[in-house]
N, C-alpha and C positions, 0 to 999 in steps of 0.2 A: 504494500500500500504506500502511496505517495501522499504526504500531507502538506497542504499549503495553509500555514497558520497565519491568519490575518483577520482583523475584526471588520475591515472595510472592503479591501480589494478582493477581486475574484481571481481564481487561478488562471495561469496563462493558457491552459488547455484542459480538455476533459480527462486527461490521465491523472489529474490531481484531485484529491478529496479536500474541499475547503473546510477548515475547522476554525471557528470564531472564538473559542474559549480555551484558555490554557489548561484548565483542569480536565476538560474532555480530552485534550491532546495528550496529557500525561497518562490518562487511563488507556488510550489507544496505544501509546508507546509501551506501556507495561505488558501488553499482550504479546509483544515481539513480532507483530506483523508489519510494522512500519519499516520500509526499506530506504525511503528518502523523505526529507522534510525541509521545507523552506520557511524561514522565520521572518515575521515582523516582530518588533519589540513591543510597541504600545498596543495593548489589546483592549483598552477601555476599562480595565479592571485594575485598581490600584494595588492589589495584592497578588496578582499572578500575571507576569508578562513573559515575553519571549525568552529573556535571559533566565527566568526561573525554570522554564521548560528545558532549556539547555543544561542547567544544573541537574535537573532530574535525569536527563539522558546520561550525564556523566556518572551519576550514582548507579544507574542501572547497568551501564557498561562495566564500571569498576567491580560490581558484585557478580558480573557474569550472567545477569538476568536477560540481557538482550545482546544481539550483535550490533556493532556500530552502524547506524544509518548514514547514508550520504546526507551531508548538511549543507544547505544554502542559506544565505542571509540576504533578505531583500528589504530590510527596514530603511526608512528615510530618516530615522533618528540617529544623527551622526555621532553623538556622544555615546549612545548605547551600542552602536555598531562596533566600535573599537573593543568594548568589553565582550561582546558576543563573538567577535572574531578570535579573541584570545581563548575563550571557552571552547570554540570549535577546534582550534589547534590542539588544545589540551586533550580533547576527546579523540582526535585523529592520532595522537601520539600514544594513546593507551594500547 
């Protein structure tokens, strides 16, 4: 499954499943069926954003609960993008 995590934008094509909520995304990731994921940071929820979901992926991969998905970052939030890129690199190096 390919997830496009974004509260506003639509996916670039029909091969992506659009998910608008970080908590729903984390639940899907925990199943192990997510192979690719593209991230927005700001999800309209003050206590779960794209970075939080990346941290969840890191924990799942660290504990061997899931295989590393392919990660893309499409957020327009420049400040958050840098933090998300670092998290992505950390996951890729695991």
